[in-house]
C-alpha angles and dihedrals in degrees: 000000000000124000143160122270109269149143148154130299114245118231109283093011126129116239093237091051091049088053092053093045093049093051090048091049097044101035105019088237118136110215124197107242090214090063092061128097126183107244095183148332116224128189106215108193094185091070094019106235144110112248117206113197115206124186119202124192110211139129111248125175106223090214087070096059114124111197121218108239113241091014109057130025106178140359130209137176107238132182123226090257092052090049091050089051092049092050088051090049095049093241094111128054112271134252085261088069093036107032092165099057098102089052090047092051093044092059094072094044 
């Protein structure tokens, strides 16, 4: 199953810094925290957790990705249409996991 990079905030860590850390750990990509903006914060009672969704604008060459052993097994650039198809095919986590996905995709339309 495909999913977005993510993880948990460490005690005392700010959400944006946690997002930067998780991307570095899972993909070997160093994001500039100043390039991030909080898209949404969602309380998901089914887990239970609070999901902060950060968007970063930064050029990254996919050939420089370094996958974290035991955590990530592949990486791909995917358009919103491709992700919608993957959700429909059952190869990307569902809208139950990402309840904000339609809103996210409509922002760019």
